[in-house]
C-alpha positions as CSV (number, residue, x, y, z in Angstrom):
1,M,29.4,15.3,5.6
2,E,26.5,17.7,5.2
3,P,24.0,17.7,8.1
4,P,20.6,16.1,7.3
5,V,18.0,18.4,5.8
6,T,15.3,19.2,8.4
7,D,11.6,20.3,8.0
8,A,12.8,23.8,8.9
9,D,15.3,23.7,6.0
10,L,12.5,22.6,3.7
11,A,10.4,25.6,4.7
12,F,7.1,24.0,4.3
13,E,4.1,26.3,4.1
14,H,2.0,23.9,6.2
15,V,3.2,23.4,9.8
16,P,1.7,21.8,12.9
17,E,0.3,24.9,14.5
18,T,-3.4,25.3,15.5
19,D,-5.8,27.3,17.6
20,Q,-7.4,24.1,18.9
21,S,-6.5,22.5,22.2
22,F,-5.6,18.8,22.7
23,E,-8.3,18.3,25.3
24,N,-11.0,19.7,23.0
25,A,-9.8,17.5,20.1
26,L,-9.8,14.4,22.3
27,E,-13.2,15.1,23.6
28,K,-14.6,15.4,20.0
29,A,-12.9,12.1,19.2
30,R,-14.4,10.4,22.2
31,N,-17.9,11.7,21.4
32,G,-17.7,10.7,17.7
33,T,-17.8,14.3,16.5
34,R,-16.3,14.6,13.0
35,L,-12.7,15.8,13.4
36,T,-11.1,18.7,11.6
37,V,-7.5,18.9,10.3
38,D,-6.6,21.0,13.4
39,D,-8.1,18.3,15.7
40,A,-6.0,15.7,13.9
41,V,-2.9,17.8,14.3
42,E,-3.5,18.1,18.1
43,L,-4.0,14.3,18.4
44,F,-0.9,13.5,16.2
45,T,1.3,15.8,18.3
46,T,-0.5,15.0,21.6
47,G,-0.9,18.8,21.9
48,T,1.0,21.5,20.0
49,D,1.3,23.3,23.4
50,R,4.0,20.9,24.4
51,E,7.3,19.7,22.7
52,G,7.5,16.1,21.7
53,I,5.0,13.3,22.4
54,D,3.4,13.3,25.8
55,R,3.1,9.6,26.7
56,Q,0.1,10.0,29.0
57,R,-1.8,12.0,26.4
58,K,-0.8,9.5,23.7
59,E,-2.3,6.6,25.7
60,R,-5.6,8.5,25.9
61,V,-5.7,8.9,22.1
62,L,-4.9,5.2,21.7
63,E,-7.7,4.3,24.1
64,A,-10.2,6.4,22.3
65,A,-9.2,4.8,19.0
66,D,-9.4,1.3,20.4
67,H,-12.9,2.0,21.7
68,R,-14.0,3.3,18.3
69,R,-12.6,0.2,16.6
70,Q,-14.5,-2.0,19.0
71,A,-17.7,-0.1,18.3
72,V,-17.3,-0.1,14.6
73,V,-16.0,-3.6,13.8
74,G,-15.9,-5.5,17.1
75,D,-13.1,-7.9,18.1
76,E,-12.5,-9.6,14.8
77,V,-9.1,-9.3,13.2
78,T,-9.2,-10.0,9.5
79,F,-6.7,-11.2,7.0
80,V,-6.6,-12.5,3.4
81,A,-4.9,-15.3,1.5
82,N,-2.9,-13.5,-1.1
83,L,0.1,-13.4,-3.3
84,N,2.3,-10.5,-4.4
85,N,3.2,-10.7,-8.1
86,N,5.0,-7.5,-9.0
87,V,5.7,-7.6,-12.7
88,T,8.8,-5.5,-13.0
89,T,11.3,-3.4,-11.0
90,A,12.3,-1.4,-14.1
91,C,11.5,2.3,-13.5
92,N,12.9,5.7,-14.2
93,V,10.7,8.0,-12.2
94,G,13.3,8.4,-9.4
95,C,11.2,8.6,-6.2
96,L,13.6,9.3,-3.4
97,F,11.8,7.1,-0.9
98,C,12.0,4.0,-3.0
99,N,14.6,1.2,-3.4
100,F,12.3,-1.2,-5.2
101,K,13.1,0.2,-8.6
102,D,16.0,-0.5,-10.9
103,A,17.0,2.0,-13.6
104,A,15.1,1.0,-16.7
105,H,18.0,1.3,-19.1
106,T,19.8,-1.6,-17.2
107,F,17.1,-3.9,-18.7
108,E,17.9,-3.0,-22.3
109,R,19.4,-5.6,-24.7
110,D,22.4,-3.5,-25.5
111,Y,23.2,-2.5,-21.9
112,D,26.8,-3.4,-21.2
113,G,27.1,-2.4,-17.5
114,L,26.7,-4.5,-14.4
115,E,23.8,-7.0,-14.4
116,T,20.7,-5.6,-12.7
117,A,19.5,-7.3,-9.6
118,G,15.9,-6.6,-10.6
119,F,13.4,-8.5,-12.7
120,T,10.8,-8.4,-15.4
121,K,8.2,-11.1,-15.9
122,T,6.5,-12.2,-19.1
123,P,2.7,-12.7,-19.0
124,A,3.3,-16.4,-19.2
125,E,5.6,-16.3,-16.1
126,S,3.0,-14.3,-14.2
127,R,0.3,-16.7,-15.1
128,E,2.4,-19.7,-13.9
129,I,3.1,-18.0,-10.6
130,V,-0.5,-17.1,-9.9
131,A,-1.8,-20.4,-11.1
132,D,0.5,-22.2,-8.6
133,A,-0.6,-20.0,-5.8
134,V,-4.3,-20.5,-6.6
135,E,-3.8,-24.2,-6.5
136,R,-2.4,-23.7,-3.0
137,G,-5.5,-21.8,-2.0
138,I,-4.9,-18.0,-2.4
139,Y,-7.7,-15.9,-3.9
140,E,-6.1,-12.5,-4.2
141,V,-3.2,-11.4,-6.3
142,T,-1.7,-8.0,-5.6
143,S,0.5,-6.5,-8.3
144,V,2.3,-3.1,-8.1
145,S,5.2,-2.6,-10.6
146,G,7.8,-0.1,-11.7
147,L,6.9,2.3,-14.6
148,H,8.7,0.4,-17.3
149,P,9.1,2.6,-20.5
150,G,7.9,-0.3,-22.6
151,F,4.7,-1.0,-20.6
152,A,1.6,0.2,-22.4
153,L,-2.1,-0.2,-21.6
154,D,-2.9,-2.5,-24.6
155,D,-2.1,-3.0,-28.3
156,E,-3.9,0.2,-29.3
157,H,-1.9,2.2,-26.8
158,L,1.3,0.6,-28.1
159,E,0.5,1.8,-31.6
160,I,-0.1,5.4,-30.3
161,L,3.1,5.4,-28.4
162,E,5.0,4.0,-31.3
163,A,3.7,6.8,-33.6
164,H,4.4,9.6,-31.0
165,P,6.7,12.3,-32.4
166,D,8.7,12.5,-29.2
167,P,8.7,9.1,-27.4
168,K,11.1,10.3,-24.7
169,A,8.6,13.0,-23.7
170,V,6.1,10.3,-22.8
171,N,8.6,7.9,-21.2
172,Y,8.3,5.3,-24.0
173,K,10.8,2.9,-25.6
174,P,9.6,0.0,-27.7
175,P,9.3,-3.4,-25.9
176,A,11.9,-4.8,-28.4
177,T,14.5,-2.6,-26.7
178,Y,14.5,-4.8,-23.7
179,E,15.7,-8.3,-22.9
180,T,12.3,-9.4,-21.7
181,D,9.0,-8.5,-23.3
182,L,6.5,-7.9,-20.4
183,G,3.6,-7.5,-22.7
184,T,0.9,-4.8,-22.0
185,Y,-0.9,-4.1,-18.8
186,A,-3.9,-5.8,-20.4
187,D,-1.8,-8.9,-21.2
188,Q,-0.5,-9.1,-17.6
189,L,-4.0,-8.7,-16.0
190,E,-5.5,-11.3,-18.3
191,A,-2.6,-13.7,-17.4
192,M,-3.1,-13.2,-13.7
193,S,-6.9,-13.7,-13.9
194,V,-6.7,-17.4,-13.1
195,D,-9.8,-19.4,-12.0
196,G,-11.6,-16.3,-10.7
197,V,-8.8,-15.1,-8.5
198,H,-9.3,-11.4,-7.4
199,V,-6.8,-9.1,-9.1
200,H,-5.8,-6.1,-7.0
201,S,-3.6,-3.9,-9.2
202,M,-3.0,-0.7,-11.2
203,T,-2.3,2.2,-8.7
204,P,-3.2,5.7,-9.8
205,E,0.5,6.1,-10.9
206,E,0.2,3.0,-13.1
207,G,-3.1,4.3,-14.4
208,Y,-1.3,7.5,-15.4
209,H,1.5,5.5,-17.1
210,A,-1.2,3.5,-19.0
211,R,-2.7,6.6,-20.5
212,R,0.5,8.6,-21.3
213,G,0.6,10.1,-24.8
214,T,-3.2,9.9,-25.3
215,D,-6.2,12.0,-24.5
216,W,-7.9,9.1,-22.8
217,S,-9.7,9.8,-19.5
218,Y,-8.9,7.7,-16.4
219,E,-12.4,6.3,-16.9
220,E,-11.4,5.0,-20.3
221,V,-8.2,3.5,-19.0
222,Y,-9.7,1.8,-15.9
223,G,-12.7,0.6,-18.0
224,R,-10.3,-1.2,-20.3
225,L,-8.3,-2.6,-17.4
226,Q,-11.5,-3.9,-15.8
227,D,-12.3,-5.6,-19.1
228,A,-8.9,-7.2,-18.9
229,G,-9.5,-8.7,-15.5
230,L,-8.8,-5.9,-12.9
231,D,-11.1,-6.2,-9.9
232,T,-9.9,-3.5,-7.4
233,V,-7.4,-0.7,-7.3
234,P,-4.7,-0.3,-4.5
235,G,-4.6,3.3,-3.4
236,T,-0.8,3.3,-3.2
237,A,1.4,6.0,-4.9
238,A,-0.5,8.3,-2.5
239,E,2.5,8.8,-0.2
240,I,1.5,12.2,1.3
241,L,-1.3,13.9,-0.6
242,V,0.2,17.4,-0.2
243,D,2.2,18.7,-3.2
244,E,4.8,20.5,-1.2
245,V,5.8,17.1,0.3
246,R,5.6,15.4,-3.1
247,D,8.0,18.0,-4.5
248,V,10.6,16.7,-2.1
249,I,10.2,13.0,-2.1
250,C,8.8,12.2,-5.6
251,P,9.0,15.2,-7.9
252,G,8.5,13.0,-11.0
253,K,5.4,11.4,-9.7
254,I,1.8,12.3,-10.3
255,R,0.4,15.2,-8.3
256,T,-2.3,15.0,-5.6
257,D,-5.1,16.1,-8.0
258,D,-4.1,13.4,-10.5
259,W,-4.1,10.7,-7.8
260,L,-7.5,11.7,-6.6
261,E,-8.9,12.0,-10.2
262,A,-7.6,8.5,-11.0
263,M,-9.1,7.0,-7.8
264,E,-12.5,8.6,-8.4
265,A,-12.5,7.4,-12.0
266,A,-11.7,3.8,-11.0
267,A,-14.7,3.9,-8.6
268,N,-16.9,5.4,-11.3
269,V,-16.4,2.4,-13.6
270,G,-17.3,0.1,-10.7
271,L,-13.9,-0.9,-9.2
272,G,-13.3,-1.1,-5.5
273,L,-10.5,0.8,-3.8
274,T,-8.2,0.9,-0.9
275,A,-6.3,4.0,0.3
276,T,-2.8,4.4,1.9
277,I,-0.5,6.9,3.5
278,M,3.3,6.6,3.5
279,Y,4.6,8.6,6.5
280,G,7.6,9.1,8.6
281,H,10.0,10.9,6.2
282,V,10.0,14.6,5.6
283,E,6.4,15.4,6.2
284,N,5.0,16.8,9.5
285,E,1.8,16.3,11.4
286,A,-0.1,18.9,9.5
287,H,0.6,17.1,6.2
288,R,-0.6,13.8,7.8
289,A,-3.8,15.5,8.9
290,M,-4.3,17.1,5.4
291,H,-3.8,13.7,3.8
292,L,-6.5,12.1,6.0
293,Q,-8.8,15.0,5.0
294,E,-8.2,14.2,1.3
295,V,-9.0,10.5,1.8
296,R,-12.1,11.2,3.8
297,D,-13.4,13.6,1.2
298,L,-12.6,11.1,-1.6
299,Q,-14.6,8.4,0.2
300,E,-17.6,10.7,0.3
301,R,-17.3,11.3,-3.5
302,V,-16.9,7.6,-4.4
303,D,-19.9,6.6,-2.2
304,G,-17.9,4.3,0.1
305,A,-15.8,2.5,-2.5
306,I,-12.7,2.6,-0.2
307,T,-12.8,-0.6,1.8
308,E,-9.7,0.0,4.0
309,F,-7.1,2.5,5.0
310,V,-3.5,1.3,5.1
311,P,-0.9,3.4,7.0
312,L,2.6,2.5,5.7
313,S,5.5,3.5,7.9
314,F,8.5,4.7,5.8
315,V,11.3,2.1,5.8
316,H,14.4,4.3,5.4
317,Q,17.3,1.9,5.0
318,N,18.7,1.7,1.4
319,T,16.5,4.6,0.1
320,P,17.9,7.7,-1.5
321,L,16.3,9.9,1.1
322,Y,18.4,8.3,3.7
323,E,21.6,7.8,1.6
324,H,21.5,11.5,0.6
325,G,21.1,12.6,4.2
326,V,17.6,14.1,3.7
327,V,16.3,11.9,6.6
328,S,18.1,10.2,9.4
329,G,15.4,7.6,10.1
330,G,11.8,6.7,9.9
331,A,8.8,7.2,12.2
332,S,9.1,6.4,15.9
333,R,6.9,3.7,17.4
334,D,4.9,6.4,19.2
335,E,4.3,8.0,15.8
336,D,3.3,4.7,14.3
337,E,0.7,4.1,17.1
338,L,-0.7,7.6,16.7
339,M,-0.9,7.2,13.0
340,I,-3.1,4.2,13.3
341,A,-5.2,5.7,16.1
342,V,-5.8,9.1,14.5
343,S,-6.7,7.3,11.2
344,R,-9.3,5.4,13.0
345,L,-10.7,8.5,14.7
346,F,-10.6,10.8,11.7
347,L,-11.8,8.4,9.0
348,D,-15.3,8.0,10.2
349,N,-16.5,6.7,6.8
350,I,-13.9,3.9,6.3
351,D,-14.6,0.9,8.5
352,H,-11.2,-0.9,8.3
353,V,-7.7,0.2,9.2
354,Q,-4.9,-2.1,8.5
355,S,-1.8,-3.0,10.6
356,S,1.1,-4.1,8.5
357,W,3.3,-6.9,10.0
358,V,5.7,-6.2,7.1
359,K,6.3,-2.7,8.4
360,Y,5.9,-3.1,12.1
361,G,6.8,-6.7,12.7
362,D,4.8,-9.2,14.8
363,E,5.0,-7.4,18.2
364,G,4.5,-4.0,16.7
365,G,1.7,-5.2,14.4
366,L,-0.2,-6.7,17.3
367,K,0.2,-3.4,19.3
368,M,-1.4,-1.5,16.3
369,L,-4.4,-3.8,16.7
370,A,-4.9,-2.2,20.1
371,C,-4.6,1.3,18.7
372,G,-7.5,1.2,16.3
373,A,-6.5,-1.3,13.6
374,D,-8.6,-4.3,12.8
375,D,-7.1,-5.9,9.7
376,F,-3.7,-7.7,9.6
377,M,-2.8,-7.8,5.9
378,G,-2.4,-11.1,4.1
379,T,-0.2,-14.1,3.6
380,I,1.6,-12.3,0.8
381,L,3.8,-15.3,-0.2
382,S,6.2,-12.8,-1.8
383,E,7.0,-9.3,-0.7
384,E,9.7,-7.4,-2.5
385,I,9.1,-3.7,-2.1
386,T,9.6,-3.3,1.7
387,T,12.3,-6.0,1.7
388,R,14.4,-4.2,-0.9
389,A,14.1,-1.0,1.1
390,G,15.6,-2.7,4.1
391,G,12.6,-4.1,5.9
392,E,13.4,-7.1,8.1
393,H,10.0,-8.6,9.0
394,G,9.7,-11.4,6.4
395,E,7.9,-12.2,3.2
396,F,5.2,-14.8,4.3
397,R,2.6,-15.2,7.0
398,S,0.8,-18.6,7.4
399,F,-2.7,-19.1,8.6
400,E,-1.3,-20.8,11.7
401,D,0.8,-17.7,12.4
402,Y,-2.3,-15.6,12.1
403,V,-4.4,-17.7,14.5
404,D,-1.6,-17.9,17.1
405,L,-0.9,-14.1,16.9
406,I,-4.5,-12.9,16.9
407,T,-5.7,-15.2,19.7
408,S,-2.7,-14.3,21.8
409,I,-4.3,-10.8,22.3
410,G,-7.7,-12.2,22.9
411,R,-9.1,-11.3,19.5
412,V,-11.0,-13.4,16.9
413,P,-9.1,-14.5,13.7
414,V,-11.3,-14.1,10.6
415,E,-10.4,-15.0,7.0
416,R,-11.9,-12.4,4.6
417,S,-12.2,-11.7,0.9
418,T,-10.6,-8.7,-0.6
419,D,-13.8,-6.6,-0.4
420,Y,-14.7,-7.9,3.1
421,R,-18.0,-9.3,1.9
422,E,-17.0,-12.9,2.6
423,R,-15.8,-13.7,6.1
424,R,-15.0,-16.9,7.9
425,V,-14.4,-17.0,11.6
426,I,-11.6,-19.5,12.3
427,D,-11.9,-21.9,15.3
428,P,-8.4,-21.9,17.0
429,D,-9.2,-25.4,18.4
430,D,-9.7,-26.9,14.9
431,P,-6.3,-27.2,13.2
432,P,-4.8,-27.4,10.6
433,F,-5.4,-23.9,9.4
434,G,-5.6,-22.9,5.8
435,P,-7.8,-20.8,3.4
436,R,-11.3,-21.8,2.5
437,L,-12.6,-18.8,0.5
438,G,-10.5,-19.3,-2.7
439,P,-11.6,-21.1,-5.8
440,K,-9.4,-24.1,-5.0
441,A,-9.0,-23.5,-1.2
442,D,-9.9,-26.5,0.9
443,G,-8.4,-25.6,4.3
444,T,-5.0,-27.1,3.5
445,P,-2.1,-24.9,4.7
446,L,-0.8,-22.7,1.9
447,L,2.8,-23.9,2.1
448,E,4.7,-26.7,3.7
449,D,6.5,-25.0,6.6
450,E,10.2,-25.8,6.3
451,R,11.3,-23.2,8.8
452,A,12.0,-25.7,11.6
453,T,14.7,-27.4,9.4
454,T,15.9,-24.7,7.0
455,G,15.1,-21.4,8.5
456,V,13.2,-20.3,5.4
457,E,9.7,-20.9,4.0
458,S,9.2,-22.9,0.9
459,I,8.0,-20.0,-1.3
460,P,7.5,-20.3,-5.0
461,E,9.9,-18.1,-7.0
C-alpha cells in the first residue's frame, strides 16, 4: 500500500511560517486589535517556534476567545427549529472530500447497474416533507443538493440548455433521461416555500450550476431564485478558499473567486448569507488563516450580510480522500478548539460562530461553546451529508436536549430565527419545550420522542 500523501508531498506554496511571535499575536487578540494572517497562523499553531500544539498556549487562546464571545454576544446560546430537505444526491463533480453524492448516471432510466442508495425528490415530495415539518413547528428549511445534470434554474434555463450545441460541456442531460423529474431550482424553492417558512438554500456552487450555459450574472440568477422563494444563502461549498487546496480536494468545483463573486451577488440582491470553512484534510494553518481573511474581507464588501460563521470539521470516513490514502484522518480535538477560537478572534465583523453537534458530538459541541462559539445549530430533523460520510452524532436534536445541554454549562438557551432578529429566551423551569417562532409553532415539542422504547427518533422520511 502506498504511504499517505502529506502536505510536504503536495508542495503547497503557502506554509505556516511567519515573522510574528505567538505572544505578540495573543496580545493583539486580547486587546481586540484586528489580526493579520500571520497572527492567525501563530494562534492556530500555538507558535511556529515550537513543533505541535502547546497545550498551555492553546488554553490561553481559548480563554481569549471565550472572553471575546462573552463581550460580543453574552452568555446566550442560540439554536433554530429547522429541517434539512436535500433534494438529490445525484452529482458528477467528484469532490474527494464528499460521500454524500451518488454518480448521476446511476439515476438514469436506462441504467442497468446496481440500484443507487441515493435519492431524488420531486417538488411535490419536497413540499409534503416541508409542510409536515412546518405543522410540527419548524420555521427554517435548509436545502443543499448534488449537482444533478438535469437541474436547471427555471424553464427558460431549461430551454437554453436544451438548445446548447454541446450539452456535455455544460453538464446537462434532459430531465426525461432520469427516473425522477426533480423539476427546476425555481420549482423546488416554490414547493418548499410553505406558510412563510424561511428557505435557506442555493450555495455558490449551486448558483454556478444554475447559470451554466448562459451569460447570466450571479445577480440575475439569485434575483430569480429570490423571486421563487429563496430567503438566505448558505455559504457552504467554500471548503478552503485557497485554490491550491481546491486543486487537490475539489478540482471540478468552482474557484475561490467564483465563490466570492456569487456570495457578493446574493447579498447585492438582498439575500442574507452565512459562511463556512471545511478544515482538517490536506490544508495547513496558513490556508485556514487565508480563508478567514477572505471571509472577513467579504463581510466588509457585503456590509455585514453574513450572520454567522460555521467551522465544519472534516469527517474523513467513507470519503475518497481517506479511501485513496490522501489523508489518514481528520482534525484533532485541539485543532477543532483552535479553529473555533481563532475564528472568533479573527472575524471581528461577524457576531456569531457556530458549534456543530453533528461534527463534534454533544460533549465536543459544548466544549466549543467555551472556545468562542455561541450558536449550537438547529434541530435538523434530517441530516444526510455528514451521516453518509461516516459521522456518528445523530440526525435530530430536540428542544429538550438543547435546554438540558446548554443549561448544564451555565449558559442561557435561546430560540432564534435564521437571521437572529427574533430571539426567545427559554425558561428551563417551564417545560415542555418546543418552538414558538414558526408560523405554526405553539411550543409543542417537534417530535414524539420514541428513543426510550425504540432507540430512534420518530423522524418523517
